[in-house]
C-alpha positions as CSV (number, residue, x, y, z in Angstrom):
1,M,-19.4,-22.2,-12.1
2,I,-16.8,-21.6,-9.4
3,N,-18.6,-18.3,-8.4
4,N,-21.9,-20.2,-8.0
5,E,-20.2,-22.8,-5.7
6,K,-18.6,-20.0,-3.6
7,L,-22.0,-18.3,-3.2
8,K,-23.6,-21.6,-2.1
9,V,-20.9,-22.2,0.4
10,E,-21.1,-18.6,1.7
11,N,-24.9,-18.9,2.0
12,T,-24.6,-22.2,3.8
13,D,-22.0,-20.6,6.2
14,Q,-24.3,-17.7,6.9
15,S,-27.3,-20.0,7.5
16,K,-25.2,-22.0,10.0
17,K,-24.1,-18.8,11.7
18,R,-27.7,-17.6,12.0
19,L,-28.9,-20.9,13.3
20,Q,-26.1,-21.1,15.9
21,H,-26.8,-17.5,16.9
22,S,-30.5,-18.2,17.3
23,L,-29.9,-21.4,19.2
24,G,-27.5,-19.5,21.5
25,I,-30.2,-16.9,22.3
26,V,-32.9,-19.6,22.9
27,L,-30.6,-21.6,25.2
28,G,-29.5,-18.5,27.1
29,I,-33.2,-17.6,27.8
30,L,-33.9,-21.2,28.8
31,M,-30.9,-21.2,31.1
32,I,-32.1,-18.0,32.8
33,F,-35.6,-19.5,33.2
34,V,-34.2,-22.7,34.8
35,V,-32.1,-20.8,37.2
36,L,-35.1,-18.6,38.3
37,V,-37.4,-21.6,38.8
38,T,-34.7,-23.5,40.7
39,S,-34.0,-20.6,42.9
40,F,-37.7,-20.1,43.6
41,E,-38.1,-23.8,44.6
42,A,-35.0,-23.7,46.8
43,L,-36.4,-20.7,48.6
44,L,-39.9,-22.2,48.8
45,Y,-38.7,-25.4,50.4
46,S,-36.3,-23.8,52.8
47,P,-37.2,-24.0,56.5
48,S,-35.2,-20.8,57.1
49,F,-37.7,-18.9,54.8
50,F,-40.6,-20.2,56.9
51,L,-38.8,-19.3,60.1
52,T,-38.4,-15.7,58.9
53,E,-42.0,-15.5,57.9
54,D,-43.1,-17.1,61.2
55,K,-41.3,-14.5,63.2
56,A,-43.0,-11.8,61.2
57,Y,-46.5,-13.2,61.8
58,N,-45.8,-14.7,65.3
59,I,-46.9,-18.2,64.1
60,T,-44.3,-20.1,66.0
61,D,-45.7,-18.8,69.4
62,E,-49.3,-19.3,68.3
63,M,-48.7,-22.9,67.4
64,R,-46.4,-23.5,70.4
65,L,-43.5,-24.7,68.3
66,Y,-40.9,-23.4,70.8
67,N,-38.8,-26.5,70.5
68,A,-36.4,-26.6,67.5
69,D,-37.1,-30.3,66.9
70,N,-40.9,-29.7,66.8
71,Y,-40.4,-26.8,64.4
72,M,-38.2,-28.7,62.0
73,R,-40.4,-31.8,62.2
74,F,-43.5,-29.7,61.5
75,Y,-42.0,-27.9,58.5
76,T,-40.3,-31.1,57.1
77,V,-43.7,-32.9,57.2
78,T,-45.5,-30.0,55.6
79,I,-42.9,-29.3,52.9
80,D,-42.6,-33.0,52.1
81,Y,-46.3,-33.3,51.7
82,L,-46.7,-30.2,49.5
83,S,-43.7,-31.2,47.3
84,G,-45.1,-34.7,46.8
85,K,-42.4,-36.6,48.8
86,S,-45.0,-37.7,51.4
87,K,-48.7,-38.7,50.9
88,S,-49.8,-38.2,54.5
89,L,-50.0,-35.5,57.1
90,D,-50.8,-37.9,60.0
91,D,-48.1,-37.1,62.5
92,T,-47.9,-35.9,66.1
93,L,-45.8,-33.4,68.0
94,Y,-44.8,-33.5,71.6
95,I,-46.2,-30.2,73.1
96,D,-46.7,-29.4,76.7
97,G,-45.9,-32.9,77.8
98,Q,-48.3,-34.7,75.5
99,H,-48.5,-35.9,71.9
100,V,-50.9,-33.9,69.9
101,P,-51.8,-34.2,66.2
102,M,-49.8,-32.0,64.0
103,F,-52.9,-30.9,62.0
104,T,-56.7,-31.0,62.6
105,Q,-59.0,-32.6,60.0
106,S,-60.0,-29.2,58.6
107,E,-56.3,-28.2,58.3
108,M,-55.5,-31.4,56.5
109,A,-58.4,-30.8,54.1
110,R,-57.2,-27.3,53.5
111,L,-53.7,-28.4,52.8
112,K,-55.0,-31.1,50.4
113,Q,-56.9,-28.4,48.5
114,F,-53.8,-26.2,48.5
115,K,-51.7,-29.1,47.2
116,S,-54.1,-29.7,44.3
117,L,-53.7,-26.1,43.3
118,Y,-50.0,-26.1,43.8
């Protein structure tokens, strides 16, 4: 009788250890996944990432975003829209002495399509 009880206790202890080990592995994998997703989002929404890409493709000059305020405003509005913090892209920039729309209607339509995919 005592041996049977010891076996039951040992089996219960082994089952608990297996469960704890399995949960530890699952939580470890989930933690890695969360860190990767968070890092990706932090990079994706970072203006410095876009500045690096802009220099590589000469976008800043093409769009006449020479002014740091215009640059940051442009990317803040764009990132806020794509991340869901803002619902509108209607904004203007001060370029060459005049206020110009930040996006044309076709660019707004394209960003709307991109946001629905994103």
